[in-house]
C-alpha positions in Angstrom: 0.0 0.0 0.0 1.4 3.4 -1.0 0.8 6.7 0.7 -2.1 7.5 -1.6 -4.0 4.4 -0.5 -3.3 4.9 3.2 -5.2 6.4 6.2 -3.2 8.3 8.8 -4.0 8.4 12.5 -2.5 11.2 14.5 -1.5 10.6 18.1 -0.8 13.4 20.5 1.4 11.3 22.8 0.9 13.4 26.0 -2.9 12.8 25.8 -3.1 9.2 24.4 -2.4 6.7 27.1 -0.4 6.9 30.3 1.3 3.7 31.4 2.9 4.7 34.7 0.4 6.9 36.5 2.2 10.2 36.2 -0.7 11.8 34.4 1.2 12.1 31.1 0.7 9.9 28.1 3.8 8.0 27.0 5.4 5.6 24.5 4.6 2.4 26.4 1.0 3.7 26.6 0.8 4.0 22.9 2.4 0.5 22.5 -0.4 -0.9 24.7 -3.0 0.4 22.3 -1.5 -0.9 19.0 -4.0 -3.7 18.7 -6.8 -1.2 19.0 -5.3 0.9 16.2 -4.8 -2.1 14.0 -8.4 -3.2 14.5 -9.5 0.3 13.7 -8.0 -0.1 10.3 -5.5 2.7 10.0 -2.2 2.4 8.1 0.2 5.1 9.2 0.6 6.5 12.8 1.8 10.1 13.1 3.3 10.9 16.4 3.3 14.5 17.5 6.8 15.4 18.8 8.4 12.9 21.1 11.9 14.5 21.2 13.4 16.0 24.4 11.9 19.3 25.1 11.2 21.8 28.0 7.6 21.9 26.7 7.1 25.6 26.2 4.9 24.5 23.3 4.3 20.8 24.2 7.2 19.4 22.3 7.3 21.7 19.3 10.3 23.3 21.0 13.0 20.6 20.7 16.1 20.6 22.9 17.6 17.4 21.6 16.4 15.9 18.3 18.0 12.5 18.9 16.7 11.9 22.4 13.3 10.9 23.7 11.4 13.3 26.1 11.9 11.6 29.5 8.2 12.0 30.3 7.4 9.8 27.3 9.9 7.1 28.0 13.3 5.9 26.7 14.8 5.1 23.4 14.2 1.4 24.2 10.5 2.2 24.6 10.6 3.9 21.2 12.3 0.9 19.6 9.7 -1.4 21.1 6.9 0.8 19.9 8.3 1.0 16.3 8.7 -2.8 16.2 5.1 -3.3 17.4 3.8 -0.9 14.7 5.7 -2.8 12.0 4.6 -6.2 13.3 1.0 -5.2 12.8 1.6 -4.0 9.3 1.4 -0.3 10.0 3.9 2.5 9.5 5.1 5.2 11.8 6.1 8.8 11.0 7.5 11.4 13.4 6.8 15.1 13.6 9.8 17.0 12.3 10.1 20.4 13.8 13.0 22.2 12.0 11.8 25.7 11.4 12.8 26.4 15.0 14.3 24.6 18.0 14.1 25.2 21.8 16.3 27.9 23.2 17.6 25.1 25.5 19.0 23.2 22.5 22.8 23.1 22.7 23.0 24.7 19.3 21.3 27.9 20.6 23.1 27.8 23.9 26.4 28.0 21.9 25.0 30.4 19.4 24.1 33.1 21.9 27.6 33.0 23.6 29.4 35.2 21.1 29.1 36.6 17.6 32.0 34.4 16.4 30.8 31.1 18.0 30.8 28.3 15.4 27.0 27.9 16.0 26.2 31.6 15.7 24.8 31.2 12.2 22.6 28.2 13.1 20.1 30.9 14.1 18.9 34.3 12.8 20.5 37.2 14.6 20.2 40.9 13.6 21.4 44.1 15.1 18.9 46.5 16.6 17.3 49.1 14.2 18.1 52.6 15.2 15.0 54.8 15.6 14.3 58.2 17.0 13.1 56.5 20.1 16.3 54.4 20.4 17.2 50.8 19.4 14.3 48.7 18.3 13.4 45.3 16.7 14.9 44.8 13.2 11.4 44.9 11.7 7.7 44.9 12.7 7.1 41.1 12.5 4.8 39.6 15.1 5.0 36.3 16.8 2.2 33.9 16.0 2.0 33.5 19.8 1.6 37.2 20.5 4.1 40.1 20.7 7.1 40.9 18.6 8.9 38.1 16.7 12.3 39.3 17.9 13.9 38.9 21.3 16.8 40.9 22.5 19.8 38.9 23.9 21.9 40.9 26.3 25.1 38.8 25.8 25.8 40.0 22.3 23.5 42.9 22.0 21.5 41.5 19.1 18.0 40.2 18.5 17.1 36.7 17.5 14.1 35.8 15.4 11.3 33.6 16.8 8.1 33.4 14.7 6.6 31.4 17.6 7.4 31.7 21.3 10.5 33.4 22.6 11.7 29.9 23.6 11.5 28.8 20.0 14.3 30.6 18.1 14.1 30.2 14.3 16.8 28.1 12.7 18.8 29.7 9.9 18.4 27.5 6.8 20.6 29.8 4.8 23.6 28.2 6.7 24.8 25.0 5.0 26.2 23.4 8.2 22.7 23.8 9.9 21.0 22.0 6.9 23.5 19.2 7.0 23.0 18.8 10.8 19.2 18.5 10.1 19.7 15.9 7.4 22.0 13.9 9.7 19.4 13.9 12.3 16.7 12.7 9.8 19.0 9.9 8.8 19.4 8.9 12.4 15.6 8.2 12.7 15.2 6.7 9.2 18.0 4.3 9.9 16.1 3.1 12.9 13.2 2.2 10.7 11.0 5.2 11.0 8.8 5.5 7.8 8.9 9.2 7.3 8.0 12.6 8.7 5.2 15.1 9.0 7.0 18.4 8.7 6.0 21.3 11.0 5.4 24.8 9.3 7.7 23.7 6.5 6.9 26.7 4.2 8.5 29.0 6.7 12.1 27.6 6.4 13.2 30.2 3.8 13.1 33.8 4.9 13.5 37.0 2.8 17.0 38.0 3.8 16.2 41.7 3.6 13.7 41.1 6.5 11.3 43.8 5.3 8.4 45.1 7.4 5.0 43.6 6.6 3.5 44.7 3.3 0.8 47.3 3.5 -2.5 45.9 4.8 -0.9 42.6 6.0 0.4 43.5 9.4 0.5 40.4 11.6 -0.3 38.1 8.6 1.6 34.9 9.3 1.3 33.8 5.7 3.9 36.5 4.8 6.5 34.2 6.2 5.6 31.3 3.9 7.0 30.4 0.4 10.3 32.2 0.8 12.8 32.6 -2.0 14.8 29.4 -1.4 12.1 27.1 0.0 12.0 24.8 -3.0 15.8 24.7 -3.3 15.9 23.6 0.4 13.2 20.9 0.0 14.7 19.5 -3.2 18.1 19.3 -1.4 16.4 17.6 1.6 14.7 15.1 -0.8 17.9 14.4 -2.7 20.0 14.1 0.5 17.5 12.2 2.6 14.0 11.5 1.6 14.6 9.8 -1.7 17.1 7.5 -0.2 14.7 5.7 2.1 11.2 4.3 2.0 9.6 2.4 -0.8 10.8 2.3 -4.4 9.3 5.1 -6.4 7.9 7.1 -3.5 10.7 7.5 -1.0 9.8 7.7 2.7 6.5 9.3 3.7 6.7 13.1 3.8 3.9 15.4 4.7 4.2 19.2 4.8 2.1 21.3 7.1 1.2 23.9 4.4 0.6 27.1 6.4 0.5 29.9 4.0 0.5 27.7 0.9 -2.4 28.4 -1.5 -4.0 25.9 -3.7 -2.3 27.5 -6.7 1.2 27.0 -5.1 0.6 23.4 -3.9 2.1 21.6 -6.9 5.4 23.4 -6.4 5.7 21.4 -3.2 4.1 18.1 -4.2 4.0 17.9 -8.0 4.9 14.5 -9.4 8.3 15.6 -10.7 9.2 18.3 -8.2 11.2 15.9 -6.0 10.1 17.6 -2.8 7.3 16.2 -0.7 4.7 13.4 -1.1 1.8 15.4 0.4 0.8 18.7 1.9 -2.1 19.8 4.0 -3.6 23.3 3.9 -5.1 25.8 6.3 -8.0 27.0 4.2 -10.6 25.5 6.5 -8.6 25.7 9.7 -9.9 27.8 12.6 -8.6 31.4 12.3 -6.8 32.0 15.6 -4.8 35.1 15.3 -4.5 36.9 18.6 -7.5 39.2 18.1 -9.7 36.3 17.1 -10.0 35.4 20.8 -12.2 38.5 21.2 -13.5 38.7 17.7 -14.0 35.1 16.4 -14.4 34.4 12.7 -17.7 32.6 11.8 -17.4 28.9 11.3 -17.1 27.6 7.7 -20.4 26.7 6.1 -20.8 23.6 4.1 -20.9 25.8 1.0 -17.5 27.2 1.9 -16.1 23.7 2.7 -17.2 22.3 -0.6 -15.7 25.2 -2.5 -12.4 24.8 -0.6 -12.1 21.0 -1.3 -13.1 21.5 -5.0 -10.5 24.3 -5.4 -7.7 22.1 -4.0 -8.7 19.1 -6.1 -8.8 21.2 -9.2 -5.5 23.0 -8.4 -3.6 19.7 -7.8 -4.8 18.4 -11.2 -3.8 21.7 -12.9 -0.4 22.5 -14.5 1.7 25.3 -13.0 2.5 27.5 -16.0 6.0 28.4 -14.9 7.3 25.0 -13.8 4.8 22.6 -15.4 4.4 21.0 -12.0 1.2 18.9 -11.8 -0.3 15.8 -10.3 0.3 16.6 -6.7 -1.3 15.0 -3.6 -2.8 16.3 -0.4 -3.3 15.1 3.1 -6.9 15.9 4.1 -8.4 16.4 7.5 -11.3 17.7 9.6 -9.5 17.5 12.9 -5.9 17.7 14.2 -4.0 18.9 17.3 -4.2 22.5 16.1 -8.0 22.7 15.7 -11.0 22.2 18.0 -12.9 18.9 17.7 -14.4 18.6 14.3 -17.8 17.4 15.6 -18.1 20.6 17.7 -17.2 22.6 14.6 -19.3 21.0 11.9 -21.8 18.7 13.7 -24.3 18.8 16.6 -22.7 16.8 19.4 -25.6 17.5 21.8 -28.6 16.4 19.7 -27.0 14.2 17.0 -23.6 12.9 18.3 -23.6 9.6 16.5 -25.0 11.0 13.3 -22.6 14.0 13.2 -19.5 12.0 13.9 -20.3 9.3 11.3 -21.4 11.8 8.7 -18.1 13.6 9.0 -16.2 10.3 8.8 -18.1 9.3 5.6 -17.2 12.6 3.9 -13.6 12.7 5.0 -12.8 9.0 4.2 -14.3 9.2 0.7 -12.6 12.4 -0.4 -9.7 12.5 -2.8 -6.5 12.6 -0.8 -4.9 10.7 2.1 -7.1 11.2 5.1 -6.0 12.0 8.6 -8.0 10.8 11.6 -7.2 12.6 14.8 -7.2 10.6 18.0 -10.6 10.5 19.6 -12.5 11.5 16.4 -13.3 7.8 15.9 -15.4 7.9 19.0 -16.9 11.3 18.5 -14.9 13.2 21.2 -16.1 16.8 21.6 -14.8 20.1 22.7 -14.3 20.3 26.5 -15.7 23.1 28.7 -12.9 25.1 30.2 -14.1 27.3 33.0 -11.1 29.5 33.8 -7.9 30.6 32.0 -6.0 28.5 34.5 -7.5 25.3 33.1 -5.8 26.0 29.7 -2.3 24.7 29.0 -1.8 26.1 25.4 0.8 28.8 25.2 -1.2 30.5 22.4 -4.2 31.0 24.7 -2.2 32.1 27.7 -0.2 34.6 25.7 -3.3 36.0 24.0 -4.9 36.4 27.4 -1.9 38.3 28.6 -1.9 40.6 25.6 -5.7 41.2 25.4 -7.1 40.8 28.9 -4.6 41.7 31.6 -4.6 45.4 30.5 -8.3 45.5 30.9 -9.1 46.4 27.3 -11.3 43.4 26.5 -13.9 41.3 28.3 -12.6 38.2 30.1 -16.0 36.6 29.6 -15.9 37.1 25.8 -12.3 35.7 25.7 -13.2 32.6 27.6 -16.4 32.0 25.6 -14.4 32.3 22.4 -11.6 30.1 23.7 -14.2 27.4 24.4 -14.9 27.4 20.7 -11.5 27.8 19.0 -8.7 26.9 21.4 -6.3 24.1 20.5 -6.6 22.4 24.0 -10.0 21.0 23.0 -8.2 18.5 20.8 -5.6 17.8 23.5 -7.8 16.6 26.4 -6.9 13.0 27.2 -8.2 10.2 25.2 -11.4 8.7 26.6 -10.8 4.9 26.9 -13.5 4.0 29.5 -15.9 5.3 32.1 -13.3 4.5 34.8 -11.9 7.5 36.7 -9.9 9.9 34.5 -11.5 8.2 31.4 -9.1 5.2 31.8 -6.3 7.5 30.5 -4.3 7.5 33.8 -4.4 6.3 37.4 -2.8 9.6 38.4 -3.6 13.3 38.0 -4.0 14.1 34.3 -1.9 16.9 32.8 -5.0 18.5 31.2 -8.6 18.5 32.1 -10.7 15.4 31.2 -13.8 16.1 29.3 -16.8 15.7 31.6 -18.6 13.5 29.0 -16.1 10.6 29.2 -18.6 8.4 31.0 -20.8 8.3 27.9 -18.2 8.9 25.1 -15.4 6.3 25.5 -13.8 3.4 23.6 -15.0 0.6 26.0 -18.7 1.7 25.7 -18.5 1.9 21.9 -16.7 -1.4 21.5 -19.6 -3.0 23.4 -22.3 -1.2 21.3 -22.9 -2.5 17.8 -24.3 0.8 16.6 -21.5 3.1 17.6 -19.2 5.7 16.0 -16.2 3.4 16.5 -17.8 0.4 14.8 -18.9 2.7 11.9 -15.3 3.9 11.5 -14.0 0.3 11.5 -16.6 -0.7 8.8 -15.9 2.3 6.7 -12.2 1.8 6.8 -12.4 -1.8 5.9 -14.5 -0.9 2.9 -12.2 2.0 1.9 -9.1 -0.3 2.0 -10.5 -2.5 -0.8 -12.0 0.3 -2.9 -9.5 1.7 -5.5 -11.8 4.3 -6.8 -11.8 6.0 -3.4 -8.0 6.0 -3.3 -7.2 7.7 -6.6 -10.5 8.2 -8.5 -11.5 11.6 -9.9 -13.6 14.0 -7.7 -16.7 15.9 -8.8 -19.0 17.9 -6.7 -22.5 17.3 -7.9 -24.4 19.9 -5.8 -21.8 22.7 -5.3 -24.5 25.3 -4.6 -26.7 23.4 -2.2 -26.7 25.0 1.3 -26.9 21.8 3.3 -25.9 18.8 1.2 -22.5 17.6 0.1 -22.9 15.2 -2.7 -19.9 14.2 -4.7 -18.8 11.5 -7.2 -15.6 9.5 -7.2 -14.7 7.5 -10.4 -11.9 5.2 -11.5 -12.0 2.8 -14.5 -15.7 3.1 -15.0 -16.4 2.3 -11.3 -18.3 5.2 -9.7 -19.3 5.9 -6.1 -21.5 8.7 -4.8 -21.2 10.2 -1.3 -24.4 11.9 -0.1 -24.2 13.8 3.2 -26.5 16.2 5.1 -24.5 18.8 7.0 -27.5 20.1 8.9 -29.9 19.2 11.7 -32.8 19.4 9.4 -34.6 16.9 7.2 -33.5 17.7 3.6 -35.0 16.3 0.4 -32.4 15.2 -2.1 -32.9 17.3 -5.2 -32.8 16.0 -8.8 -29.2 15.5 -9.9 -28.8 15.6 -13.7 -27.6 12.2 -14.9 -27.7 10.5 -11.5 -30.5 8.5 -10.0 -29.4 7.4 -6.6 -32.3 5.1 -6.1 -31.1 3.0 -9.1 -27.7 2.5 -7.5 -26.6 0.1 -4.9 -26.3 1.3 -1.3 -22.8 0.5 0.0 -22.8 2.0 3.4 -25.0 4.4 5.5 -25.0 5.7 9.0 -28.8 5.5 9.4 -31.4 2.9 8.3 -34.5 3.4 6.3 -33.3 5.4 3.3 -35.8 7.5 1.5 -35.5 10.5 -0.9 -35.2 12.7 2.2 -32.0 12.8 4.3 -32.4 12.8 8.0 -30.3 15.2 10.1 -26.6 14.5 9.6 -27.4 11.4 7.5 -24.7 10.0 5.2 -24.8 7.4 2.5 -22.4 5.9 -0.1 -23.8 4.5 -3.3 -22.1 2.5 -6.0 -23.2 2.9 -9.6 -21.9 -0.6 -10.5 -24.2 -3.2 -9.0 -21.7 -4.8 -6.6 -20.6 -4.0 -3.1 -21.5 -4.5 0.5 -24.5 -3.1 2.3 -25.1 -1.8 5.8 -28.1 -1.6 8.2 
């Protein structure tokens, strides 16, 4: 099975399963759940960062790229986990965080000692800008985690760049020894048998070396930092030096770019067939907008009309040809949920009135789209957003910094901030996995590092394993069917009702075999309109999340039909 046929399951290790009672998920905990994951039917496990880290940003601030975070276990624990994954026919990829490191990494500790230190140019240092008011930051760039993107270091009297937290200094990819050190580290893990990488904020690696202020009208726009002048040179070098030398013949090891700031029109430059860069990219076009001001002025949630347009645009763009480079035929990693977004059922469904229907409808749409789907831990049981009552219950540095910037000065309402955070904060995806109705959801015997969702007694793996009609069993059934259905892997995509305000109906076709996905994204009963050239009633029902199909879809109902008269049926 190649990466286009696979389904990825993202694990947030800190929140997945705790084996030793310290309240923090760990590698032995993950290993203990491998049979569960194999039975679920996923193919590739993506682990969010497991490297040693002071955890300013929960592991996305790496202090040693070749060591395991002690809270998560040992290298022997990792080797055991990797062997267990492979024994069950799955693959494992790691989260590669190389736009920045921790300020506690030995490279940075050396870099800040003096201007002539051999590691100085591993990071981006600039002299203060002289202004009428005295020395200032080199430009007006803002950190994604609030405040200026430059921090002054007293030792050498210069500023270092940090597009994220002050404890996450940006690495200088212009410096060849830094790049070779990164490639050496990647080989270390691939030589162990790791199957590839998901690459954090990869479009940010190349910076405009003039370091200009933000363009007019784009102050604070993080996408300004993406797609720098040498980004494709760097990725092609990485592919040549590392990625292409591992993995399966013809595809290299698995490589997924987090495509922050990458538009659909630019995607093929990263993942086009002959670009020799990455296998896949995932975009932010339907991610929750979470700039600092959004915590007091939230953006409206995407409608199904907007979602359909976004997915159609990306499918069209990846099949198009870039006029300058002729790049085409790229591939994407698709998702509704991940560690950077609230729970998808809370965004696009109705977890209070229609929890089963919403979760299974979203699964049906995601797992029949064109692209390699990503399931985030807990989505397969319909985990929801968690009610956080105070700012102290949050762990996420983005929330805490935004609170500091917006609320402590008394300029905005704390109530508005907390109400908004309960919609958009990343910690909703990071509450511990709900394994059972035992104390702490069966996640730990100790004090959990983050609040457990109050609904764990009714939404948990054990309960759903024992219930034939559950979100978990539906995922298992859908994944078994998807694995054997080639048209869903690489078939064409066509939206049949792009202007319908509630229904998402699309067609997937390969070698004269056609499937139709029909989904109701609303809490209303909706009559299926006439679709030119398609009579759903004349086709065979393959799978449905609700029984008793008629020409009217029930709230959050989803169905899959096959035009060819073969298949399996449900309900």
